[in-house]
C-alpha positions, 0 to 999 in steps of 0.5 A: 546881249549878255546874261549871267548864264550865256552870251546871245550867240551861245543862246542862239546856237542852242536854240537853233540846235534844238529847232533842228534836233529832237531831244529824244534822238539826242538822248537815245544817242547817249544811251548804251544798248543796256540802258535803252533796254532797261528804259524800254522795260521801265516805260512798259511797266510805267504805262500799266500804272493808273493815270493818276499814279503816272501823273504823280510820278511825272510831277515828282520827277520834274521838280527842279531839284530832282530833275538835275540829278537824273541820269540820262536813262532816267531823263529819257524815261521821264521824257517818254512817260511825260509824252504818254501822260500828255497823250492820255490827257489829250485823249481824255479831253477829246472824249469829254468834248465829243460827249459834250458836243453829242449831248448838245446836239441831242438837246438841240434836236429835241427842241 
């Protein structure tokens, strides 16, 4: 099958590559040591900002028109802070679920 974008075998080649390779490793292999040091500093700075501000930054950067214009170091930073934002959200959700379960358990014990 052929699409406007690529042949099926090209698609499968990219798909197989992505299944076997980490996007993070690929990005790291393309960064210079100076870019990597900059990325580390920027990631540490961004980790300190409030959750809502981080989410807003991630959302803004992921807009399609912006994403295509990012440099490799900017894309790497976005990738890492997106993971951090996701982890924070999962942790928060897990805490909410645990609190809800604890409340339900307490209520059922009172009956």
